[in-house]
C-alpha positions as CSV (number, residue, x, y, z in Angstrom):
1,X,114.5,134.0,121.7
2,X,112.9,133.9,118.6
3,X,108.7,134.0,118.4
4,X,106.6,134.1,115.4
5,X,105.2,137.7,115.0
6,X,101.7,136.6,114.9
7,X,99.8,136.5,118.0
8,X,97.5,133.8,117.4
9,X,100.7,131.4,116.5
10,X,102.3,132.7,120.0
11,X,99.0,131.8,121.8
12,X,99.0,128.4,120.5
13,X,102.6,127.5,121.0
14,X,102.7,129.0,124.6
15,X,99.4,127.2,125.7
16,X,100.8,124.0,124.5
17,X,103.6,124.6,126.6
18,X,101.7,125.5,129.9
19,X,99.8,122.1,129.1
20,X,102.8,120.0,128.9
21,X,102.5,119.1,125.2
22,X,106.0,118.3,124.7
23,X,106.4,116.3,121.4
24,X,105.6,118.0,118.2
25,X,105.4,116.4,114.7
26,X,105.8,118.8,111.6
27,X,104.9,118.3,108.0
28,X,106.8,121.0,106.0
29,X,104.7,123.7,104.7
30,X,104.2,127.5,104.3
31,X,101.1,128.3,105.8
32,X,102.1,126.5,109.0
33,X,105.2,128.5,109.3
34,X,104.1,130.6,112.3
35,X,103.6,127.5,114.3
36,X,106.8,125.9,112.9
37,X,108.8,128.8,113.8
38,X,107.2,128.7,117.3
39,X,107.7,125.2,118.1
40,X,111.0,124.7,116.6
41,X,112.9,127.6,118.2
42,X,111.7,126.8,121.9
43,X,114.0,124.0,123.5
44,X,111.1,122.9,125.7
45,X,109.5,120.9,122.6
46,X,111.0,117.8,121.1
47,X,110.1,118.4,117.4
48,X,110.4,115.9,114.3
49,X,109.8,116.8,110.7
50,X,108.0,113.9,108.6
51,X,106.8,114.9,105.3
52,X,104.3,112.3,104.6
53,X,101.1,113.5,106.9
54,X,99.7,110.2,106.9
55,X,102.9,108.8,108.2
56,X,103.4,111.6,110.7
57,X,100.0,111.3,112.3
58,X,100.6,107.8,113.1
59,X,104.0,108.3,114.3
60,X,102.8,110.9,116.5
61,X,100.1,108.4,117.5
62,X,102.9,106.0,118.4
63,X,104.6,108.2,120.6
64,X,101.3,109.2,122.4
65,X,100.5,105.6,122.7
66,X,103.3,105.1,124.6
67,X,103.7,108.0,126.7
68,X,99.8,108.3,127.4
69,X,100.1,112.0,127.0
70,X,99.1,114.4,124.3
71,X,101.4,114.5,121.1
72,X,100.7,117.6,118.5
73,X,100.8,117.1,114.6
74,X,101.0,120.3,112.6
75,X,100.3,120.6,108.8
76,X,99.8,123.2,106.2
77,X,96.4,124.1,104.7
78,X,94.4,121.9,101.9
79,X,94.4,118.2,101.3
80,X,97.5,117.8,103.6
81,X,95.2,117.9,106.7
82,X,93.0,115.0,104.9
83,X,95.9,112.7,105.2
84,X,95.7,112.9,109.1
85,X,92.3,111.3,109.1
86,X,93.3,107.4,109.2
87,X,95.4,108.1,112.5
88,X,92.7,110.5,113.9
89,X,90.0,107.7,113.6
90,X,92.4,105.4,115.3
91,X,93.1,107.4,118.1
92,X,89.2,108.3,118.5
93,X,88.7,104.6,118.9
94,X,91.7,103.6,120.8
95,X,91.4,106.6,123.1
96,X,94.8,108.0,122.3
97,X,95.5,111.8,122.9
98,X,96.4,113.4,119.5
99,X,96.4,117.3,119.3
100,X,95.9,118.1,115.3
101,X,96.9,121.8,114.4
102,X,96.0,122.6,111.1
103,X,97.2,126.0,109.7
104,X,94.4,127.5,107.3
105,X,93.4,130.5,105.1
106,X,91.8,133.4,106.5
107,X,87.9,133.1,105.9
108,X,87.7,135.7,103.2
109,X,90.1,133.4,101.0
110,X,88.0,130.1,101.3
111,X,85.7,128.9,99.0
112,X,87.0,131.5,96.0
113,X,89.3,129.3,94.4
114,X,92.3,130.1,96.2
115,X,95.1,127.6,96.1
116,X,95.8,124.9,98.6
117,X,92.6,125.6,100.1
118,X,89.7,123.4,101.3
119,X,86.6,123.5,103.9
120,X,88.8,122.6,106.8
121,X,86.4,123.6,109.5
122,X,84.9,120.5,111.5
123,X,86.3,118.3,108.6
124,X,86.9,115.6,111.3
125,X,83.8,116.2,113.5
126,X,82.8,112.7,113.7
127,X,86.0,111.4,114.9
128,X,87.4,114.1,117.4
129,X,86.5,114.8,120.9
130,X,86.3,118.4,120.2
131,X,86.7,120.9,117.1
132,X,88.0,124.5,117.7
133,X,88.1,126.8,115.0
134,X,90.0,130.0,115.9
135,X,89.7,133.5,114.9
136,X,92.0,135.4,112.9
137,X,94.0,137.9,114.6
138,X,93.3,141.5,113.9
139,X,96.0,143.7,112.7
140,X,96.5,147.2,114.0
141,X,95.5,148.5,110.9
142,X,92.4,146.5,110.6
143,X,90.9,147.7,113.9
144,X,90.8,151.3,112.3
145,X,89.4,150.2,109.0
146,X,86.8,147.3,109.7
147,X,84.7,148.3,106.7
148,X,87.5,148.4,103.9
149,X,89.0,145.1,104.2
150,X,87.8,142.0,102.6
151,X,86.9,139.6,105.5
152,X,84.3,142.2,106.8
153,X,82.6,142.7,103.3
154,X,79.6,140.3,104.1
155,X,77.1,140.7,107.1
156,X,77.6,137.4,108.7
157,X,81.4,138.2,109.1
158,X,80.4,141.7,110.3
159,X,78.4,140.4,112.9
160,X,80.8,137.7,114.0
161,X,83.5,140.2,114.0
162,X,81.8,142.8,116.0
163,X,80.7,140.0,118.5
164,X,84.2,138.7,118.4
165,X,85.3,142.1,119.1
166,X,83.0,142.5,122.0
167,X,84.3,139.4,123.7
168,X,87.7,139.9,122.5
169,X,89.1,137.7,119.7
170,X,92.5,137.0,122.1
171,X,90.2,135.9,124.9
172,X,88.1,133.4,122.6
173,X,91.1,131.8,120.9
174,X,92.8,131.2,124.5
175,X,89.6,129.8,125.8
176,X,89.0,127.3,122.6
177,X,92.7,126.2,122.8
178,X,92.5,125.4,126.5
179,X,89.3,123.4,126.1
180,X,90.6,121.4,123.3
181,X,93.8,120.6,125.1
182,X,91.9,119.7,128.4
183,X,89.8,117.4,126.5
184,X,92.8,115.8,125.2
185,X,94.2,115.2,128.5
186,X,91.1,114.2,130.5
187,X,89.1,112.3,127.9
188,X,92.2,110.6,126.1
189,X,91.2,111.2,122.6
190,X,92.0,113.4,119.4
191,X,91.3,117.0,119.2
192,X,91.4,119.3,115.9
193,X,92.5,122.9,116.2
194,X,92.0,125.0,113.1
195,X,94.4,127.9,112.9
196,X,93.9,130.5,110.3
197,X,96.9,132.8,109.3
198,X,97.2,135.6,107.1
199,X,100.4,136.7,105.5
200,X,103.2,137.6,106.0
201,X,103.8,134.3,107.7
202,X,107.4,134.2,108.2
203,X,108.2,137.5,110.4
204,X,109.7,136.9,113.7
205,X,110.1,138.9,117.0
206,X,112.2,138.6,120.0
207,X,109.6,139.1,122.6
208,X,105.9,137.5,123.2
209,X,103.4,140.1,122.5
210,X,100.7,137.8,124.5
211,X,100.3,136.3,127.7
212,X,97.8,133.4,127.5
213,X,96.2,132.1,130.5
214,X,95.2,128.5,130.9
215,X,92.6,126.8,133.4
216,X,93.9,124.3,135.8
217,X,92.4,120.6,135.3
218,X,90.5,119.2,138.3
219,X,91.0,115.7,138.8
220,X,87.6,114.0,138.9
221,X,87.1,111.9,142.1
222,X,87.0,108.2,141.4
223,X,83.8,106.7,142.5
224,X,81.0,104.1,141.9
225,X,77.4,104.6,142.8
226,X,76.8,102.8,146.0
227,X,73.4,101.0,144.8
228,X,74.8,100.1,141.6
229,X,77.9,98.7,143.7
230,X,75.4,96.8,146.0
231,X,73.6,95.2,143.1
232,X,76.8,94.0,141.4
233,X,77.8,92.5,144.7
234,X,74.6,90.6,145.1
235,X,74.3,89.7,141.6
236,X,78.0,88.3,141.5
237,X,77.9,86.3,144.5
238,X,74.9,84.6,143.1
239,X,76.0,83.6,139.8
240,X,78.2,80.2,139.4
241,X,79.5,81.4,135.8
242,X,81.2,84.5,135.6
243,X,83.2,85.4,132.6
244,X,86.0,88.4,132.6
245,X,87.0,89.5,129.2
246,X,89.8,92.0,128.7
247,X,90.6,93.8,125.5
248,X,93.4,96.4,124.7
249,X,95.2,97.2,127.8
250,X,98.1,99.2,128.6
251,X,100.9,97.1,130.4
252,X,100.8,97.3,134.2
253,X,97.6,99.2,134.3
254,X,95.9,96.8,136.5
255,X,97.3,95.8,140.1
256,X,98.2,92.1,140.4
257,X,96.5,91.8,143.8
258,X,93.1,92.0,142.1
259,X,94.3,89.6,139.0
260,X,95.3,87.1,142.1
261,X,91.6,87.4,143.5
262,X,90.1,86.6,140.3
263,X,92.2,83.9,139.4
264,X,91.5,82.2,142.7
265,X,87.7,81.6,142.1
266,X,86.3,78.7,140.6
267,X,83.3,80.4,139.2
268,X,85.6,82.8,137.3
269,X,87.0,82.6,133.9
270,X,89.3,85.3,132.6
271,X,90.0,85.5,128.9
272,X,92.8,87.6,127.9
273,X,93.9,88.6,124.4
274,X,97.6,89.5,123.1
275,X,96.8,93.1,123.3
276,X,95.5,93.2,127.1
277,X,99.1,92.9,128.6
278,X,97.6,90.9,131.5
279,X,99.0,87.7,132.6
280,X,98.4,84.7,135.2
281,X,98.9,81.1,134.8
282,X,95.2,80.5,135.5
283,X,93.8,83.0,133.0
284,X,93.0,81.8,129.6
285,X,95.0,83.6,126.7
286,X,94.5,82.2,123.2
287,X,90.9,82.7,123.1
288,X,90.0,81.2,119.7
289,X,92.4,78.1,120.3
290,X,90.1,77.3,123.2
291,X,86.5,78.1,121.7
292,X,87.1,77.2,117.9
293,X,86.4,73.5,117.9
294,X,83.4,73.9,120.5
295,X,80.1,72.4,119.7
296,X,76.6,73.8,120.8
297,X,76.5,71.7,123.9
298,X,80.1,72.9,124.8
299,X,79.1,76.7,123.9
300,X,76.1,76.2,126.1
301,X,78.3,75.2,129.1
302,X,80.7,77.8,128.5
303,X,77.9,80.6,128.4
304,X,78.2,83.0,131.4
305,X,75.7,84.5,133.8
306,X,77.8,87.5,133.9
307,X,80.4,89.1,131.8
308,X,82.7,91.6,133.1
309,X,84.6,93.4,130.6
310,X,87.4,96.3,130.6
311,X,89.9,97.7,127.9
312,X,89.6,98.4,124.5
313,X,88.3,96.7,121.5
314,X,88.4,92.9,121.1
315,X,90.2,91.1,118.2
316,X,88.7,87.6,118.3
317,X,85.8,87.4,116.1
318,X,85.1,84.2,117.5
319,X,84.7,85.3,120.9
320,X,82.3,87.9,119.6
321,X,80.3,85.4,117.6
322,X,79.9,83.2,120.6
323,X,78.7,85.9,123.3
324,X,76.4,87.3,120.8
325,X,74.8,84.1,120.2
326,X,75.1,82.8,124.1
327,X,74.4,86.1,125.6
328,X,75.1,86.7,129.3
329,X,72.1,87.4,131.6
330,X,74.4,90.6,132.3
331,X,77.3,92.3,130.6
332,X,79.1,94.9,132.6
333,X,81.7,97.2,131.4
334,X,84.0,99.4,133.3
335,X,85.6,102.3,131.8
336,X,85.7,106.2,132.7
337,X,84.5,107.5,129.2
338,X,82.5,104.9,127.3
339,X,81.1,101.5,126.9
340,X,80.6,99.5,123.7
341,X,77.5,97.2,123.5
342,X,79.9,94.8,121.5
343,X,77.7,91.3,122.7
344,X,74.2,93.3,122.1
345,X,73.6,92.6,126.2
346,X,75.3,95.7,127.8
347,X,73.5,96.0,131.2
348,X,75.6,98.1,133.3
349,X,78.1,100.7,132.1
350,X,80.5,101.2,135.5
351,X,82.0,104.7,134.9
352,X,85.4,104.3,136.8
353,X,88.7,102.8,136.4
354,X,88.8,98.9,136.8
355,X,91.6,99.4,139.8
356,X,89.0,101.5,141.5
357,X,86.2,99.3,140.9
358,X,88.0,96.1,142.0
359,X,89.3,97.8,145.1
360,X,85.5,98.6,145.9
361,X,84.0,95.4,144.7
362,X,86.4,92.3,145.3
363,X,86.7,92.6,149.0
364,X,82.9,92.3,149.3
365,X,82.8,89.1,146.9
366,X,82.6,85.6,148.1
367,X,84.5,82.7,145.9
368,X,81.9,80.2,144.9
369,X,82.3,76.4,144.4
370,X,81.9,75.6,140.9
371,X,83.1,73.4,137.9
372,X,83.2,76.3,135.7
373,X,86.9,77.0,135.9
374,X,88.2,73.7,136.7
375,X,86.4,72.3,133.5
376,X,87.6,74.9,131.2
377,X,91.1,74.8,132.5
378,X,91.4,71.0,131.9
379,X,90.1,72.0,128.3
380,X,92.9,74.4,127.9
381,X,95.5,72.0,129.1
382,X,94.4,69.5,126.6
383,X,94.4,72.4,123.7
384,X,97.9,73.2,124.8
385,X,99.3,69.6,124.2
386,X,97.2,69.3,120.9
387,X,98.7,72.6,119.7
388,X,102.4,71.5,120.1
389,X,101.6,68.2,118.6
390,X,100.2,69.9,115.6
391,X,103.2,72.5,115.5
392,X,105.5,69.5,115.4
393,X,103.8,67.9,112.4
394,X,103.2,70.7,110.0
395,X,105.4,72.0,107.2
396,X,107.1,75.6,107.0
397,X,104.3,78.0,107.1
398,X,103.0,81.2,108.6
399,X,101.7,79.3,111.9
400,X,105.1,77.7,112.2
401,X,106.9,81.1,111.7
402,X,104.9,82.8,114.3
403,X,105.8,80.1,116.8
404,X,109.5,80.8,116.1
405,X,109.4,84.4,116.0
406,X,107.2,84.7,119.3
407,X,109.7,82.8,121.3
408,X,112.8,84.7,119.9
409,X,111.8,88.0,121.0
410,X,113.9,89.4,123.8
411,X,112.7,89.8,127.4
412,X,111.4,93.2,128.6
413,X,111.0,94.6,125.2
414,X,108.0,96.2,123.1
415,X,106.0,94.1,120.3
416,X,104.1,96.0,117.8
417,X,101.8,93.8,115.8
418,X,100.5,94.6,112.2
419,X,96.7,94.1,111.6
420,X,94.7,91.7,109.7
421,X,96.4,88.0,109.7
422,X,99.3,89.1,112.0
423,X,97.4,90.1,115.2
424,X,95.3,86.9,114.8
425,X,98.0,84.5,114.4
426,X,99.8,86.1,117.5
427,X,96.4,85.4,119.4
428,X,96.6,81.7,119.1
429,X,100.3,81.7,121.0
430,X,101.1,82.2,124.8
431,X,102.9,85.5,124.8
432,X,106.1,86.1,126.7
433,X,104.7,88.0,129.7
434,X,107.7,90.2,130.0
435,X,106.9,91.8,126.6
436,X,104.7,94.9,126.3
437,X,102.4,94.3,123.4
438,X,100.8,97.0,121.0
439,X,98.3,96.8,117.9
440,X,96.5,99.5,116.1
441,X,92.9,98.0,117.1
442,X,90.8,101.1,117.3
443,X,90.0,100.8,113.4
444,X,92.2,97.7,112.6
445,X,93.4,99.2,109.5
446,X,96.9,98.2,108.0
447,X,97.5,101.9,107.0
448,X,99.7,103.0,109.8
449,X,101.2,100.1,111.4
450,X,104.9,100.8,110.7
451,X,104.7,104.3,111.6
452,X,103.1,103.9,114.6
453,X,105.7,101.2,115.6
454,X,108.5,103.7,114.7
455,X,106.9,106.4,116.7
456,X,106.4,103.8,120.0
457,X,110.3,103.2,119.1
458,X,111.2,106.9,119.5
459,X,109.2,107.5,122.5
460,X,110.4,104.4,124.3
461,X,113.9,103.3,125.6
462,X,113.2,99.8,125.0
463,X,113.7,97.7,121.8
464,X,110.7,97.4,119.5
465,X,109.9,94.6,117.3
466,X,107.4,95.1,114.6
467,X,105.9,92.1,113.1
468,X,103.9,92.7,110.0
469,X,102.3,91.4,106.9
470,X,103.9,92.0,103.3
471,X,100.9,94.1,102.2
472,X,100.8,96.0,105.4
473,X,104.3,96.7,105.2
474,X,104.3,97.8,101.4
475,X,101.1,100.0,102.2
476,X,102.8,101.9,104.9
477,X,106.5,101.9,103.4
478,X,106.5,105.7,103.4
479,X,106.9,105.3,107.2
480,X,110.7,104.4,106.7
481,X,111.2,108.2,105.3
482,X,112.1,109.0,108.7
483,X,115.2,110.3,110.4
484,X,114.6,109.2,113.8
485,X,114.5,105.3,114.0
486,X,116.6,104.1,116.4
487,X,119.3,101.3,115.7
488,X,117.6,98.6,117.7
489,X,114.4,99.1,116.1
490,X,113.5,95.7,114.2
491,X,110.9,94.6,111.7
492,X,109.9,91.2,110.7
493,X,107.8,91.0,107.5
494,X,105.8,87.6,106.9
495,X,105.8,88.1,103.1
496,X,103.2,85.3,101.6
497,X,102.8,87.1,98.4
498,X,99.5,88.8,99.0
499,X,96.6,89.3,101.7
500,X,96.9,85.7,102.9
501,X,94.0,86.1,105.3
502,X,91.6,86.2,102.1
503,X,92.4,82.6,101.7
504,X,91.2,81.8,105.2
505,X,88.1,83.6,104.8
506,X,85.2,81.9,102.9
507,X,85.1,82.5,99.2
508,X,86.4,81.3,95.7
509,X,90.0,81.0,95.6
510,X,92.6,80.3,93.1
511,X,90.8,82.3,90.2
512,X,92.2,85.4,88.5
513,X,89.4,87.4,90.2
514,X,90.4,86.2,93.6
515,X,94.0,86.7,92.9
516,X,93.9,90.1,91.6
517,X,91.2,91.8,93.6
518,X,91.1,90.2,97.1
519,X,94.6,88.6,97.6
520,X,96.4,91.2,95.6
521,X,99.1,88.7,94.4
522,X,102.3,90.3,93.9
523,X,106.2,89.5,93.7
524,X,107.2,92.6,95.5
525,X,110.0,92.3,98.5
526,X,111.4,94.8,101.0
527,X,115.0,94.8,99.8
528,X,115.2,97.6,97.6
529,X,113.3,99.6,100.3
530,X,115.8,98.8,103.0
531,X,118.8,99.6,100.9
532,X,117.1,103.0,100.3
533,X,116.1,103.8,103.8
534,X,119.5,102.3,105.6
535,X,118.2,99.2,106.9
536,X,120.1,95.8,107.2
537,X,118.1,93.5,105.3
538,X,118.1,89.7,105.3
539,X,115.7,87.2,103.7
540,X,114.8,83.6,104.6
541,X,112.2,80.9,103.4
542,X,113.0,77.8,105.3
543,X,112.8,77.0,109.1
544,X,116.2,76.4,110.0
545,X,117.2,79.6,108.2
546,X,114.8,81.5,110.2
547,X,116.1,80.1,113.4
548,X,119.5,80.9,112.5
549,X,118.7,84.3,111.5
550,X,116.9,85.0,114.7
551,X,119.6,84.1,116.8
552,X,121.4,87.6,115.6
553,X,118.6,89.5,114.7
554,X,118.3,91.5,117.6
555,X,121.4,92.3,118.6
556,X,122.2,95.9,118.4
557,X,124.3,97.4,115.7
558,X,124.5,100.6,113.6
559,X,121.3,100.4,111.9
560,X,117.8,99.1,112.2
561,X,117.1,95.6,110.6
562,X,114.5,94.0,108.8
563,X,113.8,90.3,108.2
564,X,111.8,89.0,105.7
565,X,110.4,85.7,105.8
566,X,108.7,84.1,102.7
567,X,106.0,81.5,103.2
568,X,104.0,79.1,101.0
569,X,100.9,81.2,100.2
570,X,99.0,78.1,99.0
571,X,99.8,76.1,101.9
572,X,99.0,78.8,104.9
573,X,95.3,78.7,104.8
574,X,95.1,75.0,104.7
575,X,97.5,74.6,107.5
576,X,95.5,77.3,109.7
577,X,92.2,75.8,109.1
578,X,93.4,72.3,109.9
579,X,94.8,73.7,113.0
580,X,91.4,74.3,114.6
581,X,90.3,70.9,113.5
582,X,93.1,69.1,114.8
583,X,93.0,70.8,118.4
584,X,89.6,69.8,118.7
């Protein structure tokens, strides 16, 4: 078997293998050659080559999102590393394990004007769980000539080296790598391991020269503080209005028996978002559809005594505005690692998993007679009737397009949603409960939606469909420069010739300033990109043509497909704003 000659590279590769880090996304470069040699010559690893580092990181994020296990990205030194930052921030706020392995110059070559060199140490410190800066291996000749090589010419480096030698550079590096990977595994987030290499970079050997050791991760026992649980049960049983709000949530994560208990209690309303992947006929999906038309009196009636939240970040701006103004008396959040005070009323951080908390909590609660759920269930049913009535009345537009598309997606497949208006439109519809729904809601950026969806499709055996807007698609079009896209991967681009969401937001519209700097008006299409990257392309601009295309769009053929749907940009905002008036 072939290994890189550099012991540090061997150590990184071997510890990744011990820890079960299997998927490795590599961007070509020279300084990272020792890592590339190590990973690509070991059949244990599944390696991918993605040129664009920004796309590579989001591609890796899509894999990690699906597998819920760390995925590694590897790049050369210099500005290449900075292109990882958007995906790292998304992983940080979405609790996705990502291991960033950046090759670096030796310390004595940094800050002297050497090419392809930046200050890589702790460059992501605000958005990673841990940043590890490894030490350069000492060559055999270095140990006998410490005073003569450039790295030891200043006192700081001398002291650091002597301390490093005392402890052992190899031991230090092993501990740092081990700690970083363990945090990614346990805490579910990104870590950065900066790896300095000196030349020669391409030398190889047939035997390992290091035998790194790794610590075993001890699983923390799940528990809830007894007094906290007792207080929760007491307060819950005394409240007549309880609201459960669920953000981003992995499919099949919550046991159905606990959902059934929540659904049977008339004093409980369960609000679910499209990204929550939770379904029950008694729950309240499409939150905006329910609350957008409410007046102050109705908001007061909806205001909960206790708000219980779990899952990731919330999409609905309307529910955030409601709960910030009509605050609950108590807000409890359940999570193993963190609790956001999204509504400025957080009173209890319950540090465990939702399943464990419910197993300890729900058997102790008593259903209460209340008109809270029945009244809002009645309102929900009225909204559904008005919703369908409105769809039957309107012309071809974004809203009508989403109705057709969401009904067309095959059962038991994956739906990836682009950000901005795409995910918000999807929130207005009851999603097929057999679908697994994902969206990059950690930072809510448009920058990596396509690359993430492709990574997801590669990691999953299920057909994946991405619905995205034209600006999101064009922004991330380098994601299609990818040799791993499955033939059953599907993209639907809603092309309204610009950032249509800005027409919905307050502001002066139909001016040259607005068209140029907010909506970003354009006449571009996806057709030539599809030809270049080997996608089957089809375009529609009318309702019947859309329905006809969707009938065959998901059938598996010899190449991935993209359907571009052109909608009238000057009508979409009017249709959506009138929708909220109509359903009320």
